[in-house]
C-alpha positions in Angstrom: -49.6 7.8 -61.8 -48.3 4.3 -60.9 -50.4 2.0 -58.8 -48.9 0.8 -55.5 -48.5 -3.0 -55.5 -45.3 -3.4 -53.3 -45.3 -6.1 -50.6 -48.4 -8.0 -49.4 -51.4 -7.3 -47.1 -53.4 -9.1 -44.4 -57.2 -8.5 -44.2 -59.9 -9.7 -41.9 -63.5 -10.1 -42.8 -65.6 -7.3 -41.3 -62.6 -5.2 -40.3 -61.5 -1.8 -41.6 -57.8 -2.3 -40.8 -55.4 -3.5 -43.5 -52.0 -4.5 -42.3 -49.1 -4.4 -44.9 -45.7 -6.1 -45.1 -43.0 -4.1 -46.9 -45.7 -1.9 -48.3 -44.5 1.7 -47.6 -48.0 3.1 -47.2 -46.9 6.4 -45.6 -44.9 7.6 -48.6 -47.2 6.6 -51.4 -50.8 6.4 -50.2 -53.2 9.3 -49.5 -56.7 9.5 -48.0 -59.2 9.1 -50.8 -57.1 6.6 -52.9 -58.7 3.4 -54.0 -57.7 0.1 -52.3 -58.4 -3.0 -54.5 -58.4 -5.9 -52.1 -57.6 -9.6 -52.5 -61.4 -10.2 -53.0 -61.3 -8.0 -56.1 -63.6 -5.3 -54.6 -62.7 -1.6 -54.5 -62.6 0.3 -51.2 -61.8 3.9 -50.2 -58.6 4.6 -48.2 -60.0 6.4 -45.1 -56.7 6.9 -43.2 -52.9 6.2 -43.6 -51.6 5.4 -40.1 -48.0 4.5 -41.0 -46.0 2.5 -43.5 -47.8 -0.8 -42.7 -51.3 0.2 -41.6 -54.2 1.9 -43.4 -58.0 2.0 -42.8 -60.6 1.4 -45.5 -64.3 2.0 -46.0 -66.4 0.1 -46.0 -65.2 -2.8 -43.9 -63.5 -5.6 -45.8 -66.2 -8.0 -47.2 -64.0 -10.8 -48.4 -62.5 -13.8 -46.5 -59.8 -13.3 -43.9 -56.4 -13.9 -45.4 -52.7 -12.8 -45.2 -49.8 -12.5 -47.6 -52.2 -11.3 -50.3 -51.7 -9.2 -53.3 -53.4 -5.8 -53.5 -53.3 -2.5 -55.4 -53.8 1.1 -54.4 -55.0 3.4 -57.2 -54.0 7.2 -56.9 -57.4 8.4 -58.2 -56.4 12.1 -57.7 -53.9 12.0 -60.5 -51.1 14.7 -61.3 -52.6 17.3 -59.1 -52.2 14.9 -56.1 -48.6 14.4 -56.9 -47.9 18.2 -57.0 -49.7 18.6 -53.8 -47.6 15.9 -52.2 -44.4 17.6 -53.3 -45.5 21.0 -51.9 -46.5 19.4 -48.6 -43.1 17.7 -48.4 -41.3 21.0 -48.9 -43.5 22.8 -46.4 -42.9 20.0 -43.8 -39.1 20.4 -44.3 -38.6 24.1 -44.6 -41.9 25.7 -43.4 -40.8 26.5 -39.8 -37.4 27.8 -40.9 -38.9 30.1 -43.5 -41.5 31.3 -41.0 -38.7 32.1 -38.5 -37.0 34.4 -41.0 -40.0 36.7 -41.1 -39.1 39.8 -42.9 -35.3 39.1 -43.1 -35.6 38.1 -46.7 -36.1 41.8 -47.6 -32.4 42.7 -46.7 -29.3 42.4 -48.9 -27.2 42.5 -45.6 -28.9 41.0 -42.6 -28.8 43.5 -39.7 -27.8 42.7 -36.2 -31.4 43.0 -34.9 -32.4 40.2 -37.4 -29.5 37.9 -36.2 -27.0 39.0 -38.8 -23.7 40.9 -38.6 -24.9 44.1 -40.3 -21.6 44.0 -42.3 -20.4 42.9 -45.7 -16.8 42.6 -44.6 -14.8 41.2 -41.7 -13.3 44.7 -40.9 -16.8 46.2 -40.8 -18.0 43.3 -38.6 -15.3 43.9 -36.0 -16.1 47.6 -35.9 -19.9 47.0 -35.6 -19.4 44.4 -32.8 -16.8 46.7 -31.0 -14.2 43.9 -31.0 -11.2 46.0 -31.8 -11.5 48.7 -29.2 -10.3 46.6 -26.2 -13.6 47.2 -24.3 -15.0 43.7 -25.0 -14.1 40.3 -23.7 -15.5 37.7 -26.1 -15.8 34.2 -24.6 -15.1 31.1 -26.7 -15.5 27.4 -25.9 -12.3 27.0 -27.8 -9.8 29.1 -29.7 -7.8 27.8 -32.6 -4.8 29.8 -33.8 -3.1 28.8 -37.1 0.0 29.9 -38.8 0.2 33.2 -40.6 1.5 36.7 -40.3 0.3 39.1 -37.6 0.5 42.8 -37.2 2.3 43.2 -33.9 2.8 47.0 -34.1 -0.1 47.9 -32.0 0.1 47.9 -28.2 -1.5 44.7 -26.8 -1.2 41.0 -26.3 -1.1 38.5 -29.1 -1.4 34.7 -29.4 0.3 33.2 -32.4 1.3 29.8 -33.7 4.3 28.5 -35.7 5.9 31.8 -36.3 9.4 30.5 -35.7 10.4 32.5 -32.6 13.6 31.2 -30.9 14.0 28.6 -33.7 10.9 26.6 -32.6 8.6 25.2 -35.1 5.0 24.3 -34.5 5.1 26.3 -31.2 2.5 28.5 -29.7 3.8 32.0 -29.0 2.4 34.7 -26.6 3.7 38.2 -27.4 3.2 41.4 -25.5 3.7 44.7 -27.3 4.5 46.9 -24.3 3.8 50.2 -26.0 4.9 52.8 -23.5 4.7 50.4 -20.6 7.1 48.0 -19.0 5.7 44.9 -20.7 5.8 41.3 -19.5 3.2 38.8 -18.5 1.3 37.9 -15.3 -0.9 35.0 -14.3 -3.1 34.7 -11.3 -6.4 33.2 -10.1 -9.4 35.2 -8.7 -12.4 34.0 -6.8 -15.9 33.7 -8.4 -16.8 37.3 -7.9 -13.3 38.6 -9.0 -12.9 40.6 -5.8 -10.0 38.4 -4.4 -6.8 37.9 -6.3 -4.4 35.1 -5.4 -0.6 35.2 -5.7 0.6 36.5 -9.1 3.2 34.7 -11.2 5.2 37.2 -13.3 7.5 36.9 -16.3 9.2 40.2 -17.0 10.4 41.8 -20.2 14.0 41.0 -19.2 13.4 37.3 -18.9 13.0 36.9 -15.1 10.3 34.5 -13.9 9.0 35.6 -10.4 7.3 32.9 -8.4 5.6 34.4 -5.3 5.4 31.3 -3.1 7.3 28.2 -4.3 8.4 26.5 -7.4 8.1 22.7 -7.9 10.6 21.6 -10.6 11.2 17.8 -11.2 14.5 18.6 -12.9 16.7 21.5 -13.9 18.9 21.5 -17.0 21.2 24.1 -18.5 21.9 26.0 -15.2 25.5 27.1 -15.1 25.7 29.2 -12.0 25.7 27.0 -8.8 23.3 27.8 -6.0 25.1 29.1 -3.0 25.0 27.4 0.4 22.8 30.3 1.6 20.4 29.4 -1.2 20.3 25.7 -0.3 23.0 24.7 -2.7 26.6 23.7 -2.4 28.2 26.7 -4.0 30.0 24.4 -6.4 29.6 22.7 -9.8 32.0 19.8 -9.1 31.8 17.1 -6.4 35.2 17.7 -4.9 34.5 21.4 -4.5 31.1 20.7 -3.1 32.5 18.4 -0.5 35.2 20.9 0.4 32.5 23.7 0.8 30.5 21.4 3.1 33.5 20.5 5.2 33.8 16.9 4.1 37.1 15.1 3.6 38.0 13.5 0.3 36.1 10.4 -0.8 37.4 7.0 0.4 35.9 4.1 -1.5 33.1 6.3 -2.7 32.0 7.2 0.8 32.3 10.9 2.1 34.3 11.2 5.3 34.2 13.8 8.0 36.7 14.4 10.7 33.8 14.4 13.1 30.0 14.8 13.0 28.6 17.1 15.7 25.1 17.4 16.9 25.0 20.6 19.0 26.1 24.2 18.7 29.3 23.3 16.8 30.6 20.4 14.8 34.3 20.3 15.7 35.9 19.5 19.0 34.1 18.0 22.0 34.2 21.0 24.3 30.6 22.1 23.7 27.6 20.3 25.0 26.3 17.9 22.4 26.6 14.5 20.7 29.6 13.7 18.5 30.8 10.9 16.3 34.4 10.6 15.5 37.3 8.3 14.6 40.8 7.5 15.8 40.7 9.8 18.9 43.3 7.6 20.7 45.3 6.6 17.7 44.1 3.0 17.6 41.8 3.4 14.6 38.6 3.1 16.7 35.3 4.7 15.9 33.7 6.4 18.9 30.6 8.3 20.1 31.1 11.1 22.6 28.5 12.9 24.6 29.5 16.2 26.2 26.9 16.2 29.1 27.4 19.9 29.9 25.4 20.5 33.1 23.3 17.3 32.6 23.8 13.7 33.6 25.2 12.6 30.3 25.0 9.1 28.9 23.3 7.5 25.9 19.9 6.0 25.2 18.6 3.8 22.4 14.9 3.1 21.7 12.5 2.5 18.8 9.4 4.5 18.1 6.5 3.8 15.7 6.1 5.5 12.3 4.3 8.6 13.8 6.5 8.8 17.0 3.4 8.3 19.2 4.5 5.0 20.7 7.9 4.3 22.1 9.6 1.0 22.9 11.8 0.2 25.9 15.0 2.2 26.2 18.5 0.9 26.7 20.7 3.2 28.7 24.4 3.6 29.0 25.2 6.0 31.8 28.1 8.4 32.5 29.3 6.0 35.2 29.7 3.1 32.8 26.5 1.2 33.7 24.6 -0.4 30.8 20.9 -1.0 31.7 18.7 -2.9 29.3 15.2 -4.4 29.8 16.4 -7.8 28.4 19.5 -9.3 26.8 19.6 -11.9 24.1 23.1 -13.2 23.4 23.0 -15.2 20.2 26.7 -16.0 19.8 29.7 -16.3 22.1 30.1 -13.1 24.0 32.1 -12.2 27.1 30.3 -9.9 29.5 32.5 -8.2 32.1 32.1 -5.4 34.6 28.6 -4.5 35.9 25.5 -5.3 33.8 22.0 -4.3 34.9 19.7 -6.5 32.9 16.1 -7.3 33.5 16.2 -10.6 31.6 19.1 -12.5 30.1 18.4 -15.0 27.3 21.7 -16.6 26.3 22.1 -19.5 23.9 24.4 -20.9 26.5 26.6 -20.1 29.5 30.3 -20.9 29.3 31.9 -21.3 32.7 35.4 -21.9 34.1 36.8 -23.9 37.0 36.7 -21.4 39.9 37.2 -17.7 39.6 40.6 -18.0 37.9 40.3 -21.5 36.4 41.1 -22.7 32.9 39.7 -21.7 29.6 35.9 -21.8 29.1 34.6 -25.2 28.2 31.3 -26.6 27.1 28.3 -24.1 27.3 25.5 -25.1 29.7 21.9 -24.0 30.2 19.1 -24.4 32.6 15.5 -24.9 31.5 12.4 -25.0 33.7 9.6 -27.3 32.8 8.3 -27.9 36.4 11.7 -29.5 36.9 14.9 -27.7 36.4 16.5 -29.4 33.4 20.3 -29.2 33.0 21.8 -29.1 29.5 25.4 -29.2 28.4 25.6 -28.0 24.8 22.7 -29.8 23.1 22.7 -32.7 25.5 20.2 -33.1 28.3 22.1 -34.4 31.3 19.3 -34.6 33.9 17.0 -32.8 36.3 18.4 -30.8 39.3 17.1 -32.2 42.6 15.4 -29.8 45.0 14.3 -30.2 48.5 11.2 -28.1 48.0 8.2 -29.9 49.4 5.8 -27.2 50.6 2.2 -28.4 50.7 1.1 -25.1 49.1 2.6 -26.2 45.7 0.9 -29.6 45.8 -2.5 -30.9 44.9 -4.2 -34.3 44.6 -2.1 -35.6 47.5 -2.8 -39.4 47.8 -1.0 -42.0 50.0 0.8 -44.7 48.1 -1.3 -47.9 48.7 -1.5 -51.4 47.4 2.2 -52.0 46.7 5.1 -53.5 48.5 8.1 -51.2 48.7 10.2 -54.1 49.7 9.3 -55.9 46.5 10.2 -52.8 44.6 13.6 -52.6 46.3 14.2 -56.3 45.4 13.4 -55.5 41.7 15.9 -52.6 41.4 19.0 -54.0 39.8 22.0 -52.3 41.4 25.0 -52.4 39.0 28.5 -51.0 38.6 29.5 -49.4 35.3 31.9 -47.1 33.5 31.1 -44.2 31.2 31.6 -44.7 27.5 32.3 -42.0 24.9 28.7 -40.8 24.2 27.8 -37.1 23.6 29.5 -35.1 26.4 30.4 -38.2 28.4 33.9 -39.6 28.2 35.4 -42.9 29.2 37.5 -41.7 32.2 38.2 -45.2 33.5 36.2 -44.6 36.8 33.9 -47.3 38.1 30.5 -46.1 39.3 27.6 -47.7 41.1 23.9 -47.0 40.2 20.9 -48.1 38.3 20.0 -48.5 34.6 17.3 -45.9 34.0 14.9 -47.8 31.7 15.2 -50.9 34.1 14.3 -48.7 37.1 11.4 -47.2 35.0 9.9 -50.7 34.6 9.9 -51.1 38.4 8.6 -47.6 39.2 7.7 -45.3 36.2 7.8 -42.3 38.5 11.5 -42.8 39.3 12.7 -42.0 35.8 12.4 -39.0 33.5 12.4 -39.6 29.7 12.0 -42.7 27.6 14.4 -45.4 26.5 16.3 -44.4 23.3 14.5 -41.0 23.3 15.5 -38.2 21.0 14.8 -34.5 20.5 12.9 -33.2 17.4 16.2 -32.9 15.5 17.2 -36.5 16.3 19.7 -35.6 19.0 19.6 -38.4 21.7 17.8 -37.3 24.9 19.2 -39.3 27.8 17.1 -40.6 30.7 17.6 -39.4 34.3 16.6 -40.7 37.7 14.3 -38.9 40.1 16.3 -39.3 43.3 13.4 -38.3 45.6 11.2 -41.1 44.2 14.0 -43.6 44.8 14.5 -42.2 48.3 10.8 -42.5 49.1 10.8 -46.1 47.8 13.6 -46.8 50.3 11.6 -45.0 53.1 8.5 -47.1 52.3 10.7 -50.2 52.4 12.1 -49.2 55.8 8.6 -48.6 57.1 7.5 -52.0 56.0 10.6 -53.6 57.7 9.9 -51.6 60.9 6.3 -53.0 60.8 7.6 -56.5 60.4 10.1 -56.0 63.3 7.4 -54.6 65.5 5.2 -57.6 64.7 8.0 -60.0 65.5 8.6 -58.3 68.8 4.9 -58.6 69.7 5.0 -62.3 68.9 8.1 -62.9 71.0 6.5 -61.1 73.9 3.5 -63.4 73.7 5.6 -66.5 73.4 7.6 -65.6 76.5 
């Protein structure tokens, strides 16, 4: 036999282990073979561990080396080769042959030996009792292919691609009713099969009976309309459907009704309920009507959250014509007449007239509280409204004014006469007025003026300055007090002189 020289080996002086690289020891080397090492000596192969490791006897006597040539001599010859082949066959087929036992003695393997006991398919079905209807074979999967089928025996059949109803490649379920009524049923049972759930039926006559409900994304091919009693319209055309539902003809694509009633009837207003109608007085108006019956009547409006567990404030319009709302936000011009019960009014502006029966409404005006009551006409700030409120309970950090001369202040105020010019809401009316210039007075007493010179709002609109009249009045009072003190001092001096 051929000597093995494939690959290379590594040996260590005094060691019995030989490590090969690409040697394939397991397939070609047997215990007892001769290993001729790199040192030229011959050693006995004591054990084949795997493809790359063998053991030798005695221990390697040569120098330690790796990547060396070697040779393994099959000293057992042809008998060894035959023994190797037999051992390979036994390793591959031995357990399988042992498992067959005595089955090799049968031309047809019986059932007790794991066979079918039959030499034909027909005999096999009979032996396994598969054609009596008493068995229920279970399959992980069932494939049904095209081909003829004998449907002349009572029973249920599953076929494929037999061309029923002109369908190709379709799966067909067929029931031979025999002497019965035929049809199909489907239902679910519990794990122990002692509880059956609702049964879906398909009869021989083509009727599908659904016991509870039917969920159908779309229906096509239906020619008989569902009646109103069945939840349909009783019609197969839009105009007929609207007529059946009591709707008038379409106008601009929108269905119209003479009236919509919420209550015991939907026509006329003589039954307690809520109605929506149109043109009741012949003026083309839309209207809502509440027949209060024995109640108080009226209307309410409110918002609720998505689950109807939280409700917002209600607006109420009563039978007596009173509208009650928690707050009112008027965002555009709106005239409000009659009685209005409002918790809070938030208008963009109030438009007044001269007296009760004066001329047309003019500029809108507003009031805004910042600690002072600001007066606005349109978008123009016209000044603060003076109040006489001076209660000690609204004041803190009260400190007497000291260290200044009120008389000096009065001397510094420049009293002027002037006429209005056309600026924002002010017009040149030709009238001469007397007063102060705000920013000049502010230089004398900063507390006497509100705003800054040439001030503007955030949008660039000019914000005019205004005088704090009470501050000016107290400047005058301080000056009078100083004059009185000087007069008293002069009186005292005159008395001493006399």
